[in-house]
KOLLUMLO-775551 format. One record per atom (N, C-alpha, C): x, y, z; residue in one letter; atom name. Coordinates in Angstrom, 2 decimals. Example, Ala and Ser with C-alpha at 12.3 -4.5 7.8 and 13.67 -1.06 7.14 Angstrom:
BEGIN
x->13.19 y->-5.69 z->7.80 residuo->a atomo->N
x->12.30 y->-4.50 z->7.80 residuo->a atomo->CA
x->13.20 y->-3.30 z->7.80 residuo->a atomo->C
x->12.85 y->-2.25 z->7.08 residuo->s atomo->N
x->13.67 y->-1.06 z->7.14 residuo->s atomo->CA
x->12.90 y->0.03 z->7.87 residuo->s atomo->C
This chain:
BEGIN
x->41.12 y->1.57 z->-20.93 residuo->m atomo->N
x->41.55 y->1.86 z->-19.25 residuo->m atomo->CA
x->40.74 y->3.30 z->-19.62 residuo->m atomo->C
x->41.15 y->4.00 z->-20.45 residuo->t atomo->N
x->40.40 y->5.00 z->-20.41 residuo->t atomo->CA
x->38.81 y->5.44 z->-19.66 residuo->t atomo->C
x->38.36 y->4.45 z->-20.41 residuo->a atomo->N
x->37.04 y->4.68 z->-20.62 residuo->a atomo->CA
x->36.84 y->4.23 z->-18.81 residuo->a atomo->C
x->37.37 y->3.04 z->-18.21 residuo->y atomo->N
x->37.68 y->2.72 z->-16.97 residuo->y atomo->CA
x->37.67 y->4.04 z->-16.05 residuo->y atomo->C
x->38.62 y->4.95 z->-16.48 residuo->l atomo->N
x->38.88 y->5.77 z->-15.25 residuo->l atomo->CA
x->38.02 y->7.19 z->-15.54 residuo->l atomo->C
x->37.34 y->7.18 z->-16.88 residuo->v atomo->N
x->36.21 y->8.48 z->-16.97 residuo->v atomo->CA
x->34.89 y->7.66 z->-16.09 residuo->v atomo->C
x->34.48 y->6.28 z->-16.29 residuo->l atomo->N
x->33.70 y->6.05 z->-15.52 residuo->l atomo->CA
x->33.82 y->6.58 z->-14.00 residuo->l atomo->C
x->34.84 y->5.68 z->-13.24 residuo->f atomo->N
x->35.65 y->5.88 z->-11.87 residuo->f atomo->CA
x->35.03 y->7.00 z->-11.53 residuo->f atomo->C
x->35.72 y->7.95 z->-12.08 residuo->a atomo->N
x->35.94 y->9.77 z->-11.79 residuo->a atomo->CA
x->34.49 y->10.27 z->-11.73 residuo->a atomo->C
x->33.67 y->9.58 z->-13.05 residuo->s atomo->N
x->32.41 y->10.57 z->-12.94 residuo->s atomo->CA
x->31.36 y->9.97 z->-11.49 residuo->s atomo->C
x->31.64 y->8.88 z->-11.61 residuo->a atomo->N
x->31.07 y->8.20 z->-10.66 residuo->a atomo->CA
x->31.61 y->8.55 z->-8.92 residuo->a atomo->C
x->33.00 y->8.89 z->-9.02 residuo->l atomo->N
x->33.01 y->9.46 z->-7.65 residuo->l atomo->CA
x->32.66 y->10.97 z->-7.40 residuo->l atomo->C
x->32.60 y->11.76 z->-8.57 residuo->v atomo->N
x->32.42 y->12.59 z->-8.24 residuo->v atomo->CA
x->30.65 y->13.42 z->-8.19 residuo->v atomo->C
x->29.87 y->12.23 z->-8.75 residuo->a atomo->N
x->28.69 y->11.59 z->-8.73 residuo->a atomo->CA
x->28.21 y->11.56 z->-6.92 residuo->a atomo->C
x->29.03 y->11.28 z->-6.49 residuo->a atomo->N
x->28.73 y->11.05 z->-4.79 residuo->a atomo->CA
x->29.13 y->12.02 z->-3.98 residuo->a atomo->C
x->29.25 y->13.03 z->-4.45 residuo->t atomo->N
x->29.90 y->14.41 z->-3.94 residuo->t atomo->CA
x->28.57 y->15.14 z->-3.58 residuo->t atomo->C
x->28.71 y->16.12 z->-3.32 residuo->i atomo->N
x->27.97 y->17.40 z->-3.59 residuo->i atomo->CA
x->27.75 y->18.13 z->-5.05 residuo->i atomo->C
x->29.07 y->17.53 z->-5.54 residuo->l atomo->N
x->29.33 y->18.67 z->-7.03 residuo->l atomo->CA
x->28.26 y->17.66 z->-8.34 residuo->l atomo->C
x->27.47 y->18.49 z->-8.98 residuo->p atomo->N
x->26.43 y->17.66 z->-10.41 residuo->p atomo->CA
x->27.75 y->17.15 z->-11.04 residuo->p atomo->C
x->27.20 y->15.69 z->-10.94 residuo->m atomo->N
x->27.57 y->14.88 z->-12.37 residuo->m atomo->CA
x->26.61 y->13.60 z->-12.89 residuo->m atomo->C
x->27.10 y->13.29 z->-13.61 residuo->q atomo->N
x->26.01 y->12.25 z->-13.62 residuo->q atomo->CA
x->26.83 y->10.80 z->-14.08 residuo->q atomo->C
x->26.84 y->9.70 z->-13.69 residuo->s atomo->N
x->27.99 y->8.70 z->-13.89 residuo->s atomo->CA
x->27.03 y->7.80 z->-14.37 residuo->s atomo->C
x->25.42 y->7.99 z->-14.53 residuo->e atomo->N
x->24.57 y->7.02 z->-14.76 residuo->e atomo->CA
x->24.69 y->7.58 z->-16.31 residuo->e atomo->C
x->24.91 y->8.29 z->-16.75 residuo->a atomo->N
x->25.06 y->8.47 z->-18.67 residuo->a atomo->CA
x->26.00 y->8.20 z->-18.90 residuo->a atomo->C
x->27.19 y->8.14 z->-18.43 residuo->v atomo->N
x->28.65 y->7.50 z->-18.72 residuo->v atomo->CA
x->28.73 y->6.04 z->-18.69 residuo->v atomo->C
x->27.84 y->5.73 z->-17.88 residuo->l atomo->N
x->27.79 y->4.06 z->-17.57 residuo->l atomo->CA
x->26.92 y->3.84 z->-18.58 residuo->l atomo->C
x->25.99 y->4.02 z->-19.22 residuo->v atomo->N
x->24.72 y->3.51 z->-20.00 residuo->v atomo->CA
x->25.58 y->3.98 z->-21.43 residuo->v atomo->C
x->26.09 y->5.08 z->-21.57 residuo->g atomo->N
x->27.20 y->5.07 z->-23.05 residuo->g atomo->CA
x->27.57 y->3.92 z->-23.40 residuo->g atomo->C
x->28.58 y->3.57 z->-22.02 residuo->l atomo->N
x->29.65 y->2.28 z->-22.24 residuo->l atomo->CA
x->29.07 y->1.48 z->-22.68 residuo->l atomo->C
x->27.99 y->1.03 z->-21.93 residuo->l atomo->N
x->27.14 y->-0.31 z->-22.07 residuo->l atomo->CA
x->26.89 y->-0.54 z->-23.22 residuo->l atomo->C
x->26.19 y->0.56 z->-23.93 residuo->v atomo->N
x->25.70 y->0.79 z->-25.38 residuo->v atomo->CA
x->26.76 y->0.61 z->-26.09 residuo->v atomo->C
x->28.05 y->1.17 z->-25.81 residuo->a atomo->N
x->29.01 y->0.72 z->-27.05 residuo->a atomo->CA
x->29.46 y->-0.06 z->-27.54 residuo->a atomo->C
x->29.23 y->-1.26 z->-25.93 residuo->g atomo->N
x->29.56 y->-2.59 z->-25.82 residuo->g atomo->CA
x->30.80 y->-3.07 z->-25.73 residuo->g atomo->C
x->31.91 y->-2.15 z->-25.88 residuo->n atomo->N
x->33.43 y->-2.17 z->-25.68 residuo->n atomo->CA
x->34.06 y->-2.74 z->-24.73 residuo->n atomo->C
x->33.72 y->-2.90 z->-23.65 residuo->h atomo->N
x->33.80 y->-3.45 z->-22.12 residuo->h atomo->CA
x->33.13 y->-4.66 z->-21.61 residuo->h atomo->C
x->33.33 y->-5.24 z->-20.89 residuo->p atomo->N
x->32.93 y->-6.09 z->-20.18 residuo->p atomo->CA
x->32.10 y->-5.96 z->-19.12 residuo->p atomo->C
x->30.90 y->-5.80 z->-18.89 residuo->v atomo->N
x->29.94 y->-5.33 z->-17.83 residuo->v atomo->CA
x->30.38 y->-5.46 z->-16.27 residuo->v atomo->C
x->30.53 y->-6.66 z->-16.54 residuo->a atomo->N
x->31.23 y->-6.90 z->-14.68 residuo->a atomo->CA
x->31.98 y->-5.40 z->-14.26 residuo->a atomo->C
x->33.10 y->-5.20 z->-15.30 residuo->a atomo->N
x->33.71 y->-4.84 z->-14.98 residuo->a atomo->CA
x->33.57 y->-3.08 z->-15.04 residuo->a atomo->C
x->32.51 y->-2.70 z->-15.55 residuo->l atomo->N
x->32.23 y->-1.83 z->-15.75 residuo->l atomo->CA
x->31.15 y->-1.20 z->-14.62 residuo->l atomo->C
x->30.60 y->-2.50 z->-13.95 residuo->l atomo->N
x->29.68 y->-1.98 z->-12.76 residuo->l atomo->CA
x->30.46 y->-1.84 z->-11.72 residuo->l atomo->C
x->31.79 y->-2.74 z->-11.79 residuo->l atomo->N
x->32.44 y->-2.40 z->-10.68 residuo->l atomo->CA
x->33.16 y->-1.51 z->-10.63 residuo->l atomo->C
x->33.62 y->-0.84 z->-11.90 residuo->m atomo->N
x->34.24 y->0.78 z->-11.70 residuo->m atomo->CA
x->33.04 y->1.71 z->-11.17 residuo->m atomo->C
x->32.04 y->1.86 z->-11.61 residuo->a atomo->N
x->30.92 y->2.87 z->-11.77 residuo->a atomo->CA
x->30.81 y->2.36 z->-9.84 residuo->a atomo->C
x->30.72 y->1.31 z->-9.17 residuo->t atomo->N
x->29.54 y->0.69 z->-7.79 residuo->t atomo->CA
x->31.30 y->1.87 z->-6.71 residuo->t atomo->C
x->32.78 y->0.79 z->-7.26 residuo->v atomo->N
x->34.15 y->1.44 z->-6.22 residuo->v atomo->CA
x->33.86 y->2.92 z->-6.65 residuo->v atomo->C
x->33.80 y->3.69 z->-7.19 residuo->g atomo->N
x->34.18 y->5.21 z->-7.57 residuo->g atomo->CA
x->32.95 y->5.58 z->-6.81 residuo->g atomo->C
x->31.67 y->5.35 z->-7.13 residuo->n atomo->N
x->30.69 y->5.96 z->-6.43 residuo->n atomo->CA
x->30.86 y->5.86 z->-5.13 residuo->n atomo->C
x->30.99 y->4.55 z->-4.35 residuo->v atomo->N
x->31.18 y->4.47 z->-3.02 residuo->v atomo->CA
x->32.38 y->5.26 z->-2.90 residuo->v atomo->C
x->33.97 y->5.54 z->-2.91 residuo->a atomo->N
x->34.52 y->6.19 z->-2.86 residuo->a atomo->CA
x->34.43 y->7.71 z->-2.50 residuo->a atomo->C
x->33.12 y->8.06 z->-3.03 residuo->g atomo->N
x->32.89 y->9.88 z->-3.18 residuo->g atomo->CA
x->31.56 y->9.56 z->-1.76 residuo->g atomo->C
x->31.01 y->8.59 z->-1.35 residuo->s atomo->N
x->30.19 y->8.20 z->-0.06 residuo->s atomo->CA
x->31.12 y->8.43 z->0.83 residuo->s atomo->C
x->32.27 y->7.67 z->0.58 residuo->v atomo->N
x->33.50 y->7.45 z->1.86 residuo->v atomo->CA
x->33.91 y->9.28 z->2.09 residuo->v atomo->C
x->34.10 y->10.04 z->0.88 residuo->i atomo->N
x->34.98 y->11.36 z->1.55 residuo->i atomo->CA
x->33.32 y->12.22 z->2.10 residuo->i atomo->C
x->32.65 y->11.96 z->1.74 residuo->n atomo->N
x->31.12 y->12.81 z->2.29 residuo->n atomo->CA
x->31.08 y->12.13 z->3.52 residuo->n atomo->C
x->31.28 y->10.88 z->4.05 residuo->w atomo->N
x->31.65 y->10.36 z->5.41 residuo->w atomo->CA
x->32.67 y->10.89 z->6.46 residuo->w atomo->C
x->33.50 y->11.36 z->5.22 residuo->v atomo->N
x->34.72 y->11.66 z->6.07 residuo->v atomo->CA
x->34.91 y->13.34 z->7.08 residuo->v atomo->C
x->33.88 y->13.41 z->5.10 residuo->l atomo->N
x->33.94 y->15.18 z->5.70 residuo->l atomo->CA
x->33.04 y->15.09 z->7.01 residuo->l atomo->C
x->31.51 y->14.23 z->7.25 residuo->g atomo->N
x->30.89 y->15.04 z->8.04 residuo->g atomo->CA
x->31.55 y->14.02 z->9.54 residuo->g atomo->C
x->32.42 y->13.42 z->9.31 residuo->r atomo->N
x->32.67 y->13.30 z->10.88 residuo->r atomo->CA
x->33.59 y->14.53 z->11.46 residuo->r atomo->C
x->34.03 y->15.02 z->10.47 residuo->y atomo->N
x->34.97 y->16.76 z->11.29 residuo->y atomo->CA
x->34.18 y->17.86 z->10.50 residuo->y atomo->C
x->33.04 y->17.72 z->10.10 residuo->l atomo->N
x->32.06 y->18.55 z->9.96 residuo->l atomo->CA
x->32.14 y->19.88 z->11.13 residuo->l atomo->C
x->31.28 y->18.84 z->12.40 residuo->l atomo->N
x->30.61 y->19.76 z->13.33 residuo->l atomo->CA
x->31.71 y->20.38 z->13.99 residuo->l atomo->C
x->33.38 y->20.32 z->13.87 residuo->r atomo->N
x->33.83 y->21.53 z->14.47 residuo->r atomo->CA
x->33.79 y->23.02 z->14.03 residuo->r atomo->C
x->33.26 y->22.93 z->13.15 residuo->f atomo->N
x->33.15 y->24.12 z->12.16 residuo->f atomo->CA
x->31.88 y->24.78 z->11.91 residuo->f atomo->C
x->30.71 y->24.01 z->12.67 residuo->k atomo->N
x->29.64 y->24.50 z->13.01 residuo->k atomo->CA
x->29.35 y->25.63 z->13.23 residuo->k atomo->C
x->30.14 y->26.77 z->13.77 residuo->d atomo->N
x->30.41 y->28.10 z->14.34 residuo->d atomo->CA
x->30.43 y->29.09 z->13.65 residuo->d atomo->C
x->31.38 y->28.84 z->12.66 residuo->r atomo->N
x->31.88 y->29.44 z->11.27 residuo->r atomo->CA
x->30.60 y->29.73 z->10.59 residuo->r atomo->C
x->31.22 y->31.04 z->10.18 residuo->r atomo->N
x->30.13 y->32.09 z->9.29 residuo->r atomo->CA
x->29.62 y->31.42 z->8.00 residuo->r atomo->C
x->30.78 y->30.59 z->7.66 residuo->w atomo->N
x->30.83 y->29.59 z->6.28 residuo->w atomo->CA
x->30.00 y->28.59 z->6.16 residuo->w atomo->C
x->29.69 y->28.11 z->7.26 residuo->f atomo->N
x->29.08 y->26.43 z->7.40 residuo->f atomo->CA
x->28.05 y->26.72 z->6.57 residuo->f atomo->C
x->27.80 y->25.31 z->5.99 residuo->p atomo->N
x->27.05 y->25.52 z->5.04 residuo->p atomo->CA
x->25.84 y->25.44 z->5.02 residuo->p atomo->C
x->25.08 y->25.47 z->6.26 residuo->t atomo->N
x->24.12 y->24.70 z->6.97 residuo->t atomo->CA
x->23.42 y->25.48 z->8.18 residuo->t atomo->C
x->22.30 y->25.99 z->8.92 residuo->s atomo->N
x->21.81 y->26.50 z->9.59 residuo->s atomo->CA
x->21.45 y->25.03 z->10.51 residuo->s atomo->C
x->22.29 y->25.89 z->12.17 residuo->d atomo->N
x->21.13 y->24.43 z->13.32 residuo->d atomo->CA
x->20.33 y->23.87 z->12.92 residuo->d atomo->C
x->19.19 y->24.77 z->12.58 residuo->r atomo->N
x->18.14 y->24.39 z->12.28 residuo->r atomo->CA
x->17.65 y->22.89 z->11.31 residuo->r atomo->C
x->18.44 y->23.05 z->10.55 residuo->q atomo->N
x->19.00 y->22.73 z->9.14 residuo->q atomo->CA
x->19.83 y->21.03 z->9.54 residuo->q atomo->C
x->20.42 y->21.12 z->10.30 residuo->l atomo->N
x->21.37 y->20.14 z->11.19 residuo->l atomo->CA
x->20.11 y->19.49 z->12.16 residuo->l atomo->C
x->19.56 y->19.97 z->12.82 residuo->a atomo->N
x->18.89 y->19.07 z->13.93 residuo->a atomo->CA
x->17.98 y->18.37 z->13.19 residuo->a atomo->C
x->17.70 y->19.20 z->11.87 residuo->r atomo->N
x->16.63 y->18.31 z->11.48 residuo->r atomo->CA
x->17.09 y->16.92 z->11.00 residuo->r atomo->C
x->17.86 y->16.95 z->10.25 residuo->a atomo->N
x->18.70 y->15.95 z->9.28 residuo->a atomo->CA
x->19.37 y->15.12 z->10.60 residuo->a atomo->C
x->19.77 y->15.54 z->11.35 residuo->q atomo->N
x->19.78 y->14.63 z->12.68 residuo->q atomo->CA
x->18.98 y->13.53 z->13.11 residuo->q atomo->C
x->18.07 y->14.57 z->13.17 residuo->g atomo->N
x->16.93 y->14.11 z->13.83 residuo->g atomo->CA
x->15.88 y->13.31 z->12.84 residuo->g atomo->C
x->16.59 y->12.73 z->11.37 residuo->w atomo->N
x->15.68 y->12.25 z->10.39 residuo->w atomo->CA
x->16.95 y->11.19 z->10.80 residuo->w atomo->C
x->18.20 y->11.07 z->10.75 residuo->y atomo->N
x->18.80 y->9.83 z->10.93 residuo->y atomo->CA
x->18.41 y->9.05 z->11.95 residuo->y atomo->C
x->18.23 y->9.83 z->13.09 residuo->h atomo->N
x->17.98 y->8.92 z->14.54 residuo->h atomo->CA
x->16.41 y->8.62 z->14.64 residuo->h atomo->C
x->15.62 y->8.72 z->13.27 residuo->r atomo->N
x->14.67 y->8.64 z->13.11 residuo->r atomo->CA
x->14.47 y->7.01 z->12.15 residuo->r atomo->C
x->15.37 y->7.03 z->11.30 residuo->y atomo->N
x->15.54 y->5.85 z->10.55 residuo->y atomo->CA
x->16.75 y->4.91 z->10.23 residuo->y atomo->C
x->17.79 y->5.72 z->11.50 residuo->g atomo->N
x->19.03 y->5.12 z->11.53 residuo->g atomo->CA
x->19.72 y->5.20 z->9.99 residuo->g atomo->C
x->20.75 y->3.60 z->10.39 residuo->r atomo->N
x->21.58 y->3.36 z->9.49 residuo->r atomo->CA
x->21.10 y->3.08 z->8.58 residuo->r atomo->C
x->19.83 y->1.97 z->8.62 residuo->w atomo->N
x->19.16 y->1.32 z->7.07 residuo->w atomo->CA
x->18.60 y->2.64 z->6.35 residuo->w atomo->C
x->18.77 y->3.88 z->6.92 residuo->s atomo->N
x->18.57 y->4.92 z->5.69 residuo->s atomo->CA
x->19.86 y->5.08 z->4.44 residuo->s atomo->C
x->20.38 y->4.62 z->4.62 residuo->l atomo->N
x->21.93 y->4.64 z->3.79 residuo->l atomo->CA
x->21.12 y->3.46 z->2.70 residuo->l atomo->C
x->20.54 y->3.14 z->2.57 residuo->l atomo->N
x->19.98 y->2.35 z->1.50 residuo->l atomo->CA
x->19.56 y->3.29 z->0.70 residuo->l atomo->C
x->18.85 y->4.61 z->0.65 residuo->g atomo->N
x->18.43 y->5.45 z->0.18 residuo->g atomo->CA
x->19.89 y->6.36 z->-0.26 residuo->g atomo->C
x->20.92 y->6.23 z->0.17 residuo->s atomo->N
x->22.16 y->6.55 z->-0.60 residuo->s atomo->CA
x->22.20 y->6.80 z->-2.03 residuo->s atomo->C
x->21.60 y->5.93 z->-2.81 residuo->w atomo->N
x->21.67 y->5.93 z->-3.78 residuo->w atomo->CA
x->20.48 y->7.31 z->-4.84 residuo->w atomo->C
x->19.68 y->7.57 z->-3.73 residuo->l atomo->N
x->18.69 y->8.26 z->-4.40 residuo->l atomo->CA
x->19.23 y->10.05 z->-4.83 residuo->l atomo->C
x->18.75 y->10.14 z->-6.00 residuo->p atomo->N
x->19.17 y->11.89 z->-5.77 residuo->p atomo->CA
x->18.76 y->12.87 z->-5.34 residuo->p atomo->C
x->19.37 y->13.93 z->-5.18 residuo->v atomo->N
x->19.31 y->15.06 z->-4.08 residuo->v atomo->CA
x->19.57 y->14.51 z->-2.24 residuo->v atomo->C
x->18.80 y->13.38 z->-1.88 residuo->v atomo->N
x->18.89 y->13.22 z->-0.54 residuo->v atomo->CA
x->20.43 y->12.18 z->-0.15 residuo->v atomo->C
x->20.51 y->11.51 z->-1.37 residuo->g atomo->N
x->21.51 y->10.47 z->-0.75 residuo->g atomo->CA
x->22.88 y->11.14 z->-0.39 residuo->g atomo->C
x->23.48 y->12.11 z->-1.55 residuo->d atomo->N
x->24.72 y->12.35 z->-1.27 residuo->d atomo->CA
x->24.53 y->13.27 z->0.30 residuo->d atomo->C
x->23.71 y->14.15 z->0.44 residuo->p atomo->N
x->23.71 y->14.72 z->1.72 residuo->p atomo->CA
x->23.49 y->13.77 z->3.17 residuo->p atomo->C
x->23.01 y->12.75 z->2.64 residuo->l atomo->N
x->22.67 y->11.38 z->3.79 residuo->l atomo->CA
x->24.13 y->10.91 z->4.25 residuo->l atomo->C
x->24.75 y->10.77 z->3.71 residuo->t atomo->N
x->26.39 y->10.16 z->3.42 residuo->t atomo->CA
x->26.83 y->11.24 z->4.63 residuo->t atomo->C
x->26.98 y->12.19 z->4.44 residuo->v atomo->N
x->27.60 y->13.20 z->5.20 residuo->v atomo->CA
x->27.12 y->13.27 z->6.38 residuo->v atomo->C
x->25.56 y->13.07 z->6.84 residuo->v atomo->N
x->25.21 y->12.91 z->7.98 residuo->v atomo->CA
x->25.81 y->11.60 z->8.46 residuo->v atomo->C
x->25.27 y->10.70 z->7.68 residuo->a atomo->N
x->25.94 y->9.66 z->8.55 residuo->a atomo->CA
x->27.40 y->9.77 z->9.24 residuo->a atomo->C
x->27.98 y->10.51 z->9.09 residuo->g atomo->N
x->29.79 y->10.97 z->8.90 residuo->g atomo->CA
x->29.34 y->11.63 z->10.28 residuo->g atomo->C
x->28.44 y->12.54 z->10.32 residuo->v atomo->N
x->28.04 y->13.62 z->11.20 residuo->v atomo->CA
x->27.77 y->12.56 z->12.61 residuo->v atomo->C
x->26.99 y->12.03 z->12.57 residuo->m atomo->N
x->26.18 y->11.15 z->13.24 residuo->m atomo->CA
x->26.94 y->10.12 z->14.02 residuo->m atomo->C
x->28.49 y->9.78 z->13.29 residuo->r atomo->N
x->29.46 y->8.99 z->14.05 residuo->r atomo->CA
x->28.63 y->7.14 z->13.51 residuo->r atomo->C
x->28.18 y->6.93 z->12.51 residuo->e atomo->N
x->27.51 y->6.05 z->11.88 residuo->e atomo->CA
x->29.31 y->5.05 z->11.49 residuo->e atomo->C
x->29.10 y->4.00 z->12.55 residuo->p atomo->N
x->30.36 y->3.43 z->12.09 residuo->p atomo->CA
x->30.79 y->2.85 z->10.71 residuo->p atomo->C
x->32.22 y->3.00 z->10.63 residuo->f atomo->N
x->32.54 y->2.94 z->9.29 residuo->f atomo->CA
x->32.22 y->1.43 z->8.35 residuo->f atomo->C
x->32.31 y->0.46 z->9.15 residuo->g atomo->N
x->31.88 y->-1.03 z->8.52 residuo->g atomo->CA
x->30.31 y->-1.17 z->7.83 residuo->g atomo->C
x->29.36 y->-0.53 z->9.30 residuo->s atomo->N
x->28.43 y->-0.79 z->8.22 residuo->s atomo->CA
x->27.90 y->0.44 z->7.50 residuo->s atomo->C
x->28.41 y->1.50 z->7.49 residuo->f atomo->N
x->27.88 y->2.64 z->6.79 residuo->f atomo->CA
x->28.71 y->2.23 z->4.90 residuo->f atomo->C
x->29.79 y->1.64 z->4.75 residuo->l atomo->N
x->30.24 y->0.80 z->3.78 residuo->l atomo->CA
x->29.29 y->0.21 z->3.24 residuo->l atomo->C
x->29.25 y->-1.49 z->4.10 residuo->a atomo->N
x->28.49 y->-2.38 z->3.67 residuo->a atomo->CA
x->27.39 y->-1.56 z->3.04 residuo->a atomo->C
x->26.10 y->-1.00 z->3.67 residuo->l atomo->N
x->25.13 y->-0.55 z->3.30 residuo->l atomo->CA
x->25.22 y->0.52 z->2.13 residuo->l atomo->C
x->26.36 y->1.45 z->2.06 residuo->v atomo->N
x->26.20 y->2.45 z->0.89 residuo->v atomo->CA
x->26.61 y->1.56 z->-0.02 residuo->v atomo->C
x->27.71 y->0.57 z->-0.16 residuo->t atomo->N
x->28.23 y->-0.50 z->-1.56 residuo->t atomo->CA
x->26.85 y->-1.50 z->-1.47 residuo->t atomo->C
x->26.06 y->-1.96 z->-1.07 residuo->l atomo->N
x->24.79 y->-2.52 z->-1.35 residuo->l atomo->CA
x->24.10 y->-1.72 z->-2.27 residuo->l atomo->C
x->23.32 y->-0.58 z->-2.27 residuo->a atomo->N
x->22.26 y->0.14 z->-2.14 residuo->a atomo->CA
x->23.02 y->0.95 z->-3.79 residuo->a atomo->C
x->24.33 y->1.38 z->-3.34 residuo->k atomo->N
x->25.20 y->1.88 z->-4.83 residuo->k atomo->CA
x->25.06 y->0.71 z->-5.92 residuo->k atomo->C
x->25.65 y->-0.14 z->-5.61 residuo->g atomo->N
x->25.92 y->-1.45 z->-6.69 residuo->g atomo->CA
x->24.69 y->-1.89 z->-7.32 residuo->g atomo->C
x->23.24 y->-2.30 z->-6.09 residuo->v atomo->N
x->22.40 y->-2.75 z->-6.75 residuo->v atomo->CA
x->21.82 y->-1.55 z->-7.63 residuo->v atomo->C
x->22.05 y->-0.21 z->-7.32 residuo->r atomo->N
x->21.44 y->0.91 z->-8.77 residuo->r atomo->CA
x->21.86 y->0.88 z->-9.75 residuo->r atomo->C
x->23.43 y->0.42 z->-9.96 residuo->y atomo->N
x->24.25 y->0.30 z->-11.05 residuo->y atomo->CA
x->23.66 y->-1.24 z->-11.86 residuo->y atomo->C
x->23.83 y->-1.62 z->-11.14 residuo->l atomo->N
x->23.14 y->-3.28 z->-11.61 residuo->l atomo->CA
x->21.87 y->-3.15 z->-12.31 residuo->l atomo->C
x->20.84 y->-2.19 z->-11.90 residuo->v atomo->N
x->19.38 y->-2.22 z->-12.36 residuo->v atomo->CA
x->19.53 y->-1.66 z->-13.42 residuo->v atomo->C
x->20.75 y->-0.73 z->-13.34 residuo->l atomo->N
x->20.41 y->0.31 z->-14.84 residuo->l atomo->CA
x->20.90 y->-0.41 z->-15.71 residuo->l atomo->C
x->22.02 y->-1.38 z->-15.36 residuo->a atomo->N
x->22.54 y->-2.17 z->-16.33 residuo->a atomo->CA
x->21.65 y->-2.97 z->-17.43 residuo->a atomo->C
x->20.82 y->-3.52 z->-16.40 residuo->a atomo->N
x->19.85 y->-4.67 z->-16.64 residuo->a atomo->CA
x->18.95 y->-3.97 z->-17.28 residuo->a atomo->C
x->18.45 y->-2.75 z->-17.40 residuo->l atomo->N
x->17.05 y->-1.75 z->-17.99 residuo->l atomo->CA
x->17.89 y->-1.79 z->-19.62 residuo->l atomo->C
x->19.72 y->-1.25 z->-19.16 residuo->t atomo->N
x->19.79 y->-0.51 z->-20.39 residuo->t atomo->CA
x->19.89 y->-2.02 z->-21.48 residuo->t atomo->C
x->20.60 y->-2.67 z->-21.04 residuo->l atomo->N
x->20.77 y->-4.45 z->-21.75 residuo->l atomo->CA
x->19.59 y->-4.80 z->-22.38 residuo->l atomo->C
x->18.15 y->-4.93 z->-21.65 residuo->a atomo->N
x->17.30 y->-5.48 z->-21.78 residuo->a atomo->CA
x->17.01 y->-4.25 z->-23.14 residuo->a atomo->C
x->16.96 y->-3.10 z->-22.82 residuo->w atomo->N
x->16.74 y->-2.19 z->-23.68 residuo->w atomo->CA
x->17.42 y->-2.00 z->-25.33 residuo->w atomo->C
x->18.29 y->-2.96 z->-25.85 residuo->l atomo->N
x->19.51 y->-3.27 z->-26.85 residuo->l atomo->CA
x->18.84 y->-3.95 z->-27.90 residuo->l atomo->C
């Protein structure tokens, strides 16, 4: 049970702006071979999607603080991110698994008022497929 909680927590934190490598935890657990692969994939995906949902919620309420001194981005950066999201739309959420840009993309989706249902579906698909591919490559290597 502890392994599942550690995997869930690492995946959740990895989906936020905090640095964390859930992939390393997943690969380590796969290599150990003590847990069903499907259960590990489910925990990693649910945790990572939960972290993205936190980002989306933060994005929904972020703009009300735009004029504050501590706001994490400039008007120019925000406008650029919004323009990018307008150009590529909700389908850009399929890139939510990508390093560096994926996590901020989920925040921007909240800022842009992406409906929760489409957000959840696309992010779950993207993150689930990423972990599935990682597991397949790991198990093929063994």
